[in-house]
C-alpha positions in Angstrom: -1.0 97.2 -37.3 -0.9 93.4 -37.1 -3.6 91.3 -38.7 -4.9 89.2 -35.8 -7.7 87.3 -37.7 -5.1 84.8 -38.8 -4.0 84.0 -35.2 -5.5 81.0 -33.4 -8.1 81.5 -30.8 -7.5 81.2 -27.1 -6.4 77.7 -26.1 -8.8 77.7 -23.2 -11.7 77.6 -25.7 -10.4 74.2 -27.0 -9.8 72.6 -23.5 -12.4 74.4 -21.3 -14.7 71.4 -21.4 -12.2 69.5 -19.2 -13.0 71.8 -16.3 -16.5 70.2 -16.2 -15.3 66.6 -16.1 -16.6 64.4 -13.3 -13.1 62.9 -13.1 -11.8 66.1 -11.6 -13.3 65.1 -8.3 -11.9 61.6 -8.4 -8.5 60.1 -7.7 -6.5 60.3 -11.1 -5.0 56.9 -10.3 -8.4 55.4 -10.9 -8.2 56.4 -14.6 -4.7 55.1 -15.3 -3.5 51.7 -14.6 -0.3 51.0 -12.7 2.4 49.2 -14.6 1.8 45.5 -14.7 -1.9 45.6 -13.5 -3.9 42.8 -15.1 -6.9 40.6 -14.6 -9.6 41.4 -12.0 -7.7 44.3 -10.5 -7.6 46.1 -13.8 -11.1 45.3 -14.8 -12.4 46.5 -11.4 -10.4 49.7 -11.6 -11.6 50.4 -15.2 -15.2 49.7 -14.2 -14.9 52.2 -11.3 -13.5 54.8 -13.6 -16.2 54.1 -16.2 -18.9 54.5 -13.5 -17.6 58.0 -12.9 -17.6 58.7 -16.6 -21.2 57.4 -16.9 -22.7 60.5 -15.2 -20.2 63.0 -16.7 -21.6 66.1 -18.4 -18.7 66.2 -20.9 -18.5 62.4 -21.7 -19.1 62.8 -25.4 -16.5 65.6 -25.7 -14.0 63.6 -23.8 -14.6 60.5 -25.9 -14.3 62.5 -29.1 -11.0 64.0 -27.9 -9.6 60.6 -26.9 -10.4 59.1 -30.3 -9.2 62.1 -32.3 -5.8 62.3 -30.6 -5.6 58.6 -30.1 -5.0 58.7 -26.3 -2.8 55.7 -25.6 -3.4 55.4 -21.9 -6.3 55.5 -19.4 -10.0 55.7 -19.3 -11.3 58.6 -21.4 -14.9 59.3 -22.2 -15.9 56.1 -20.5 -13.6 54.0 -22.8 -10.6 52.0 -21.8 -7.5 51.6 -23.8 -8.8 48.3 -25.0 -12.1 49.9 -26.0 -10.3 52.5 -28.1 -8.0 50.0 -29.6 -11.0 48.0 -30.8 -12.3 51.1 -32.5 -9.0 51.8 -34.1 -8.8 48.1 -35.3 -12.2 48.4 -36.9 -11.1 51.7 -38.5 -8.1 50.0 -40.0 -10.1 47.1 -41.3 -12.6 49.5 -42.9 -10.0 52.0 -44.1 -11.9 54.8 -42.4 -11.0 57.6 -40.0 -12.4 57.8 -36.5 -15.0 60.7 -36.2 -13.3 64.0 -35.5 
């Protein structure tokens, strides 16, 4: 008989939190900028996405995920790409890892 204790757990256990995200009820385009978007249009779209994140029951899990996997695009856990990049820059200066 095969030894199953070494096998990974169900993948749904790792990602199930995403089913509770407030973003699931919103337009996904709100969370990811179109190519070339800059200035007030980008700030306004990011602010609208962050407002949705503000009341999200899984905000902390989403933020932790985004930092751990270094999400390159979009608003995750209430943080924009620029917000995350600032954290990564601080991490590089301090020689530390982002919380996992």
